[in-house]
LUMGUDREN-298769 format. One record per residue: x, y, z of N, C-alpha, C in turn. Coordinates in steps of 0.02 Angstrom, whole numbers, plus 50000, padded with zeros to 5 digits. Example, Ala and Ser with C-alpha at 12.3 -4.5 7.8 and 13.67 -1.06 7.14 Angstrom:
<pts>
506604971650390506154977550390506604983550390;506424988850354506844994750357506455000250394;
</pts>
This chain:
<pts>
500394994150000499995000149999500415006150000;500235011349960500595017549958500085023249971;500305028250013499875033950027500175040449989;499745043249948500005049049912499535055449927;499795061049914499375067349917499035067949853;498405069749859498015070949794498405075449748;498695080549776499015085649731499685082649696;499855077049718500435074049683500275071649619;499615070049605499385067349540499415073249482;499615071549422499505076349372498775079149363;498725084949340498065088349340497585084149296;497805080749241497395077249195497175070749224;497555068549279497375062049310496845063249369;496805069749392496415070649453495665069249441;495395070749383494705069249371494525062149377;494955057849350494845050549354494895048649427;495435051449462495515049749534494895051749575;494545057349559493965059649592493415054449584;493355051949522492825046749508492945040449551;493565038149551493725032249590493625033649665;493845039149688493785040549759493045041249775;492625044349739491905044649752491565037949749;491765033949705491505026549710491665023049774;492305023749797492505021149860492105023849920;492015030549917491695034249973490925031649975;490595030749917489925028949916489825021349938;490375017549938490325010949956490555009550030;490865014650059491125013650126490685015350182;490615010850230490165011750288490285018050325;490925019450334491105025250380491105032250345;490955032050277491025038350235490385042250243;490455048350220489885052750230489875056950162;489335061150160489295066050101489915070550100;490205072550155490715077550157491365074450133;491395067750126491965064550097492045064750019;491495066849988491455067149914491935072649888;492175071549825492635076149795492295083149786;491635082849774491305089049759491335093849822;491365091149881491415095449940492095098849942;492615095149923493275097749919493325103449871;492995102349813493005107549762492615113949780;492065113049816491665118749840492055122549892;492415118949945492785122549992493365126549963;493695123249914494275126549885494035132749845;493515132049808493245137249763493025143549800;492695142449859492385148049896492835151049949;493175146449989493575148650045494295148550030;494485145349981495225145149962495715142150013;495395137150053495795133250094496205128150054;496785126850068497255122350034497065114850042;496865111549987496665104549993497315100150001;497295095750051497905091450066497685084050068;497155082150030496865075450033497425070250029;497325064850067497765059150069497415052950036;497685049849987497425044149953497835037649962;497525032649982497865026349983497725021949928;498305019449900498315015549835498565008749854;498275003649818498524996849821498374993149760;498874989949732498764986549664498414990749611;498624996749612498365001749556497675004449570;497395003349628496705005949639496695009549706;496185014349712496135017849777495795013449825;496065012949883495795008749939495675013149999;495765020149999495615023850056495745031550039;495355035250077495415042350069495345046050134;495745051350144495685055450204495645062750175;494985065650170494925072650148495195077250202;495625082250179496005086150225496145092750194;496155097950235496255104550217496745108350264;497165112750239497505117250285497085123550289;496875124750351496495130950366496865135850408;496845141950401497175146850440496735150650487;496975152050545496625156450593496725163650577;496345168350608496475175350593497165177650608;497535174250653498195176350670498695172550629;498485168750582498975165350540499155158250558;498945155650613499085148750632498745143550585;499085138950561498815133750520498605128050559;498015124750534497785118750564497545114250504;497615107650515497365102950466496705100150488;496165100950446495495099150466495195094350415;494835089250443494425084950404493735084250432;493265087450412493215091150347492935098750361;493215103850335492985110450348492255111050326;491835114150366491105115750354490685109350351;491005103550366490625097650369490615094950442;490145090950461490135088350530490435081650537;490565078050481490865071950483491505072350437;491995067950456492625068150416493005062050442;493695062450438494095057250454494265052250396;494675047250407494875042650359494365036950343;494305035450282493855030050261494275025250213;494145018950222494525014550177494245007450177;494505002650144494264996150132494384992150196;494864994050235495014990750298495204995550353;495164993250418495374997550473496174999350468;496524994650438497234995850432497345001250382;496985001450330497055007250281496865013950317;496335014150354496105020150389496665022550439;496945017550477497465019550527498105022150487;498265019150431498855021250395498725028650368;498125030450348497985037150329498025041650387;497745039850444497765044350498498535045550522;498905040150521499635041050538499955046050490;499795045150426500065049350373499895056850389;499275058050408499045064450426499375067850488;499485063350536499835065950596500595067650578;500865063450535501535064950514501545071150470;501045072650430500995078550391500935084750441;500505084250490500365089650538501025091650579;501445086650593502065087650626502605090850577;502575088150517503055090750463502905097850450;502245099550444502045106450429502075111250486;502115108150548502145112550609501435116150620;500895112950610500265115950620500115116150693;499565120050709499295119450775499055113050797;498565110650754498235104050770498025100850707;497905094250711497565089950665496905088550695;496355089750657495665088350679495335084250636;495105078050655494755072650620494055071950651;493565073950612492895074550634492535067850616;492755062750654492505055850647491815054650675;491385051750639490695049650665490755043950708;491105038550689491195032250727491845032650757;491895028650812492605028150848493125025650797;493615029550782494135027350730494635022650761;494675021650831495125017550858495835020150855;495915026850858496555029950849496785032950919;497455032450931497725035150994497805042650987;497295046150979497285053650981496835057051030;496865063151045496515066651096495765066851075;495315064251121494595064051107494245070551125;493665071751094493225077451115492535074751124;492175076551175491485074651187490985080551179;491175085851143490775091651134490145090951096;490195086351048489605085950997489305078651001;488645078950980488265072850966487885073650902;487725068150868487325068550808486705064850817;486195066050770485515063050783485335059750722;485315052850719485075049350660484535044750680;484075043550633483525039250651483315035850589;483145029150594482905025450532482245028650507;482145029150447481495031250418481025025150415;480385026750432479925021050429479705019350356;479255014550349479045012050281478495016850254;478135020650296477595024550265477615031350302;477325036050267477235043050293476855043350355;476325038950364475955038850419476335037450483;476855032750477477245030950529477735036450554;477855040950510478255046750528477845050250587;477215051050580476805054650627476685050250689;476525043950682476365040150741476915038850790;477575039250763478125038050811478365044650838;478065050450817478325056850846478035057350920;478445060850963478105062651029477465066351019;476985065451069476325068551062476415075951054;476825079251098476825086551090477095089051026;477625086051002477925088350935477375086550881;477005081450884476485080150833475955085550831;475735087650894475245092850896475455099350872;476105101250885476395107150856476385107250779;476555101150750476535101350674475865101450644;475385098150683474725098850659474435105850660;474615109350713474455116350715474715120550662;475365118950646475685123150591475335122050527;475075115750512474755114450455474005116850453;473625114950503472895116350505472775123550525;473095126550573472975133350591473305138550545;473945136850530474315142250490474425140750417;474185134950398474215133150328474925132450293;475335130050333476075128850309476075123750254;476425125050205476575120250149477345120050135;477545114350112478275113950090478325112450012;478765116949980478885116049914479645115049899;479755111449846480495109649825480655113649765;481265115849758481485119549697482185122549709;482575121949658483245125049660483235132649662;482685135749642482595142449642482505145549708;482465141249761482435143649829483105145249858;483635144849821484285145849850484405152649880;484125157949843484205164549873483795165449936;483195162349937482825162450000483205159750060;483545154050045483955150950091484475155150119;484865158550073485395162550090485155168350134;484625171450115484385177650154484125175450224;483745170250222483515168150292484005164850336;484495161350307485065158650345485435164050377;485605169350338485935174650369485605177950423;484925179150413484495182250465484495177650530;484445171150520484435166650580485105167050618;485645166550579486315167050610486465173450645;486265178850613486325185850642485945186150712;485355183550708484965183550770485315180150825;485675175150809486065170950861486725174150878;486895179850840487555182650852488135179350819;488005176050760488535172650725488525174650653;489115174350620489105175950548488775170750509;488495172350451488205167250406488705165050356;488475161650307488865159250251488705163050187;489215164150146489115167850085488695164050033;488305167849994487855164849946488265160149898;488835162149886489315158449840489445151549865;489375150349931489495143549961488915139149939;488305141649952487715137449925487675136149855;487885141549815487915140349742488445134949726;489015135349753489535130449740489315123349757;488975122649817488775116049833488245113149785;487805117349766487315114849711487665112949649;488165117549624488435116349561488955110149562;489315109349617489765103749623489475097049642;488895096849675488615090849700487915089449668;487685093649627487065092349590486485090449621;486145084849593485475083049619485515080149690;486075078749716486115076349787486075082349836;486025088849812485845094449852485165096749834;484725096949887484025097749878483805104149920;483355108649892483145114749926482415113949931;482155116149992481435116450007481285123050039;480645125150029480415131250059479755129850096;479715132250159479075131650197478785138850193;478145139450180477775146050181477045145350202;476825150850229476105151650247475795154050184;475125155050185474795157550126475065164550107;475335168150152475555174950142476275176150128;476725171650154477415172850146477865167350159;478505167050129478945161650147479245163050217;479295157550260479565158450325480135154250340;480345149450304480925145250314481155141950246;481805140550243482085137250191482635132550213;482705126850176483205121850194483615120250135;484255117450145484655114150103484865107150129;484595101950100484755095450127485235091550076;485515086750104485965082350060485735075450060;485775071950001485565065049995486225061149981;486335056050025486945052150016486765045050028;486865040849978486605033349980485915033350001;485765030250062485045029750076484875034450137;485245040450142485175044750196485025051650174;484555055450206484465062350194484745066550257;485185070850239485485075250292485085081550294;484755082950345484385089650359484945094150383;485265098350337485905101850356485815109250367;485615113150317485585120450323484825122550328;484695126850377483975129750384484085137050400;483665141150366483575148150382482835149650392;482675154350440482005156050452481905163450462;481375166150453481185172950469481135173750545;481125179750572481065180750640480365177950667;480425174450723479805171150755479495166350712;479865163350661479535157650626479395151850668;479865150650718479675144850758479245146450814;479245152050838478835154050897478125154450870;477995157350810477315158450786477055152750743;477535149150709477265144150664477555137450668;478005136250715478365129650726478655127150657;478995131850625479245130850565479755124650558;480235124550604480725119050604480415112050616;479935112050668479605105650679479235103550620;478935108150585478565106250517479025103750468;479615107150453480065104550406480385097950425;480555096750488480815090350505480345084950489;479685085850500479175080750486479095079750403;479015085350372478905085150301479525082150262;480115083850289480715081050252480785073350269;480545071450326480555063950337480015060650289;479445063850278479005061150231479235061350163;479645066450144479965066650078480415061050070;480865059950122481315054250117480945047450109;480425046250147480045040050138479795039450068;479515044550041479285044449968479795042049921;480445043949935480965042249887481345035849905;481095032449952481385025849975482025026150010;482125032150042482735033150086482615029050154;483125027750189483065023850247483265026850311;483665032550308483965036050369483805043050365;483675046150420483545053550422484095056150473;484545060450451485085063250490484905070550508;484745071550570484545078250593485155082550608;485725079750607486345083950611486645084950682;487165087850685487595089050747487365094650790;487425093350852487305098750904487795098350961;487915103850993488345103751053487925100851107;488235096251147487855092451199487555097051247;486905096051264486545100551310486385107351287;486455108751222486285115151197485525116151183;485295121551159484575121651140484415117751084;484765117751026484655113250973484665105750992;485125104151037485175096951062484535095051096;484255099251133483635097751169483055097551120;483045102551074482505102351020482495096050980;483055093050968483065087050927482795080950973;482955081051035482675075951076481915077051081;481705083251083480975084251083480615081451022;480955080850967480705078250907480695070550907;480975067550959481005060250964481635057150942;482155060950930482805058650907483245057450969;483655052050965484125050751019484815052751000;485185056151041485915057851023486385052251022;486865052550976487415048450972488015052250974;488505050651021489125054551024489545054250962;489845059850948490255059950890490995059350922;491405055250877492095053650902492615057850866;492625064150875493125068850853493755067450883;494335067550846494975065850869495435071450848;495975072850891496445078350880497115076250894;497545078550851498265078150864498515085250880;498715086750943498895093450959499685093650945;499855098050897500585098650879500825105450914;500675110750893500885117250929500325119450975;499715117750960499165120051003499205116251075;498965119451123499015116351192498375113651211;497825115751181497165113251200496695112951140;496105109851152495615108551097495325115651079;495045115851017494705122251000494095123851044;493995130151064493445131551107493075137851083;493195140151023492875146450996492205143750967;491685143851012490995141250987490535145251033;489885145351009489375149251049489265147051123;489455141051143489375139351207489935141551253;490445144651224490995147651265490815154551291;490745155451357490525162351385490975167851357;491565166451338492005171551314491775175051249;491345171551213491085174151150490415178051162;490175178551220489505181751231489475188951207;489975192851226490015200151207490015200651131;490475196651096490495196551022489835195050994;489505190051019488855188450989488315194150998;488325197251057487865202451069487965208451021;488615209951009488805215350965488615213550894;488735207650876488615205550805487855205850788;487435203350838486725203550825486445210650817;486785215650838486535222650835486785226450772;487215223750732487485226550675486985225650615;486975230550572486515230050514486705224750465;486205221950432486365216450381486785218850328;486745225150304487145227350252487935226650260;488055226850333488715226050352488905219150367;488455214950402488665208450423488675203550363;488325204950309488355199650253489045200050221;489355205550203490065205050177490565203150230;490445205150291490915202950341490915195650358;490275192850352490245185750362490615181050312;490595184150245490945180350194491695180350210;491975185350242492665185550263492815181450319;492405182250372492455178850438492395171650432;491935168750390491855161850389492445157350361;492905161250329493485158150305493925155650367;493805159250421494195157350481493785152950534;493165151350512492745146950554492525140950519;493035136650502492865130850458492525124950493;
</pts>
């Protein structure tokens, strides 16, 4: 077995390597949507992080991949991350030995480059002797065979909230790529309300263009106005409920997110999908409790770190009290200012 950097291949060979890599990813149990080559292309295109993917070869074929990027902090410190802007990452391969070899190669790269840390966002326990983190959990649930079962297995209170959204407020969900601008505007509004920068419109455009029909957009609306939009990903038999934006008070007044969680599960059932991924949340946060309220059970994520120059795990997140003043200030700024600033800041928040 030989491990090479993706960039070592001639440019004319990389397209074929991407096809082989994606075939392996789609067949590997530990792989995710974020391991696909289209995610790498979108990250490179929008945020200009340096791709450092490692590819394992054996007998002339790809047997493993570790998607990896060099990302810089505002102060210039470099980190290796698998995968930026994704919640799952880490090595995938035909065997555990291949995955361990890829991780070892990444650690060696981190030391050679003198980065702050190597971050592997593994969903399953990778069996690696690296520093663990217990900050995040994910929420996955098998989809039932029928749409009726989506409703019957919901907790009683959540079911009542969705019925109210439909029967009292007339909420409907529509699908269409033309809702991308609605998603961008409402996503920015939602993040600003939380005191966080949003993502640039170019990011959503790049995901759609690089990953095609596996990226799906939906809009929730009342008879009078749009109130929420989502971008979901379809990977093998799973639908990822990933990005959502809402207007102010969309959840308080209309239970918009509850409604979309239900309707997207029904959408998945109609298309023969088997798993619904409600995404990552910080343990014991508000979104974490909301997802439990929807009847989903948390599963710990097995993020692993190799600390090279850094002395501690990353802590710049909304649950850190040190960010409170920053969040309060950001929420008060006008949107004409936060939109362009978000596009710059998100480069440093991968």
